[in-house]
C-alpha positions as CSV (number, residue, x, y, z in Angstrom):
1,M,-21.8,1.9,-8.7
2,G,-21.5,0.7,-5.1
3,S,-24.3,-0.2,-2.7
4,R,-24.8,3.4,-1.6
5,M,-25.2,4.8,-5.1
6,I,-27.6,2.0,-6.1
7,R,-29.7,2.5,-2.9
8,D,-29.9,6.2,-3.6
9,M,-30.9,5.6,-7.2
10,L,-33.6,3.1,-6.3
11,Q,-34.9,5.4,-3.5
12,R,-35.2,8.3,-6.1
13,Q,-37.3,5.9,-8.2
14,G,-39.6,5.3,-5.3
15,H,-38.4,2.0,-4.0
16,Q,-38.1,1.5,-0.2
17,I,-34.8,-0.3,0.1
18,G,-31.8,0.0,2.5
19,R,-28.1,-0.2,1.8
20,R,-27.7,-3.5,3.7
21,K,-30.3,-5.2,1.4
22,V,-28.7,-3.7,-1.7
23,R,-25.2,-4.9,-0.5
24,R,-26.6,-8.4,0.2
25,L,-28.3,-8.6,-3.2
26,M,-25.1,-7.4,-4.9
27,R,-23.1,-10.1,-3.1
28,L,-25.7,-12.8,-4.1
29,M,-25.5,-11.7,-7.7
30,G,-21.7,-11.3,-7.7
31,I,-21.9,-7.6,-8.5
32,H,-18.9,-5.5,-7.4
33,A,-18.3,-1.8,-7.6
34,L,-15.6,-0.7,-10.0
35,Y,-13.4,2.3,-9.2
36,P,-10.0,3.4,-10.4
37,K,-7.2,2.1,-8.3
38,P,-3.9,4.0,-8.0
39,N,-0.7,2.6,-9.5
40,T,1.7,2.7,-6.6
41,S,4.6,1.1,-8.4
42,K,5.4,3.4,-11.2
43,P,9.1,3.6,-11.9
44,N,10.9,6.8,-12.7
45,L,13.0,6.1,-15.8
46,A,15.6,8.5,-14.6
47,H,16.3,6.6,-11.4
48,R,18.7,3.7,-11.1
49,I,17.5,0.1,-11.3
50,F,18.8,-2.1,-8.5
51,P,19.5,-5.8,-8.7
52,Y,17.4,-8.4,-6.9
53,L,19.5,-9.6,-4.0
54,L,17.4,-12.3,-2.5
55,K,17.4,-15.1,-5.1
56,N,18.3,-18.4,-3.4
57,T,18.8,-16.5,0.0
58,V,17.8,-18.4,3.1
59,I,16.3,-15.9,5.6
60,D,16.9,-17.4,9.1
61,H,17.1,-14.5,11.5
62,S,15.6,-11.1,12.3
63,N,17.2,-8.0,10.9
64,Q,18.6,-10.0,8.0
65,V,16.0,-8.8,5.4
66,W,13.6,-5.9,5.6
67,C,11.1,-5.0,2.9
68,T,8.8,-2.1,2.3
69,D,6.0,-1.2,0.0
70,I,3.2,1.3,-0.4
71,T,-0.5,0.4,-0.4
72,Y,-3.5,2.7,-0.8
73,I,-6.5,3.0,1.5
74,P,-9.7,4.2,-0.3
75,M,-11.4,7.1,1.5
76,A,-14.6,9.0,0.9
77,K,-12.7,11.5,-1.3
78,G,-9.7,9.8,-2.8
79,F,-7.0,7.7,-1.1
80,V,-4.4,7.8,1.6
81,Y,-1.2,5.9,1.2
82,L,0.4,3.6,3.7
83,C,4.1,2.7,3.7
84,A,5.2,-0.1,6.0
85,I,8.7,-1.5,6.9
86,I,8.5,-5.2,7.6
87,D,11.1,-7.7,8.9
88,W,10.8,-10.8,6.6
89,H,11.9,-13.3,9.2
90,S,9.6,-12.3,12.1
91,R,6.9,-10.7,9.8
92,K,6.9,-7.8,12.3
93,V,5.9,-4.3,11.1
94,L,8.9,-2.3,12.3
95,A,7.5,1.2,11.3
96,H,4.8,2.7,9.2
97,R,3.6,6.1,7.9
98,V,0.4,7.3,6.3
99,S,0.4,10.1,3.7
100,I,-2.2,11.9,1.5
101,S,0.4,12.1,-1.4
102,M,2.8,9.7,-3.0
103,E,5.8,11.8,-2.1
104,T,9.0,10.1,-0.9
105,D,9.2,11.8,2.5
106,F,6.8,9.6,4.4
107,C,8.7,6.5,3.2
108,I,12.0,8.0,4.3
109,D,10.5,8.8,7.7
110,A,9.3,5.2,8.2
111,L,12.7,3.8,7.3
112,Q,14.5,6.2,9.6
113,E,12.2,5.2,12.5
114,A,12.9,1.5,11.8
115,I,16.6,2.0,11.7
116,V,16.7,4.0,14.9
117,K,14.6,1.3,16.7
118,Y,16.2,-1.8,15.3
119,G,19.5,-0.9,13.6
120,C,20.3,-1.6,9.9
121,P,19.3,-4.8,8.1
122,E,21.7,-6.8,6.0
123,V,19.4,-6.4,2.9
124,F,16.6,-3.9,2.4
125,N,14.2,-5.1,-0.4
126,T,11.7,-2.8,-2.2
127,D,10.0,-2.7,-5.5
128,Q,11.3,-0.4,-8.3
129,G,8.7,2.4,-7.5
130,S,9.9,5.9,-7.9
131,Q,9.8,6.6,-4.1
132,F,12.3,3.8,-3.5
133,T,14.6,4.5,-6.4
134,S,14.8,8.3,-5.8
135,E,18.1,9.9,-4.7
136,A,16.5,11.1,-1.5
137,F,15.5,7.6,-0.5
138,F,18.8,6.0,-1.6
139,E,20.8,8.5,0.5
């Protein structure tokens, strides 16, 4: 349970306590809420596996290597997913998209925006997640 649920439970039992105090006490006791986290890097076994191209590579200029990944943002009712395209040399976020599903489209849209703004990189690095190994993304 998180601080809100603990506060509500304690208030139902007749204790006068606020969320901030519950949160502070949880922090002092080292208690953290546990909730399921999505696995954003599930490979699709039908998709191609690509080699890792950056071993022993010196990255010394912008547009040499871009990377992308998906992370999740917990919301009140589920998650939203953020895909970001980043230049490894400058650490600049070149483009990003947010989606309520793990479909490939929002990743493709972010990549297309980055290519239109900055041109094509020499190497584009991703993990082996199903969005990045799909035929639609590969094309």
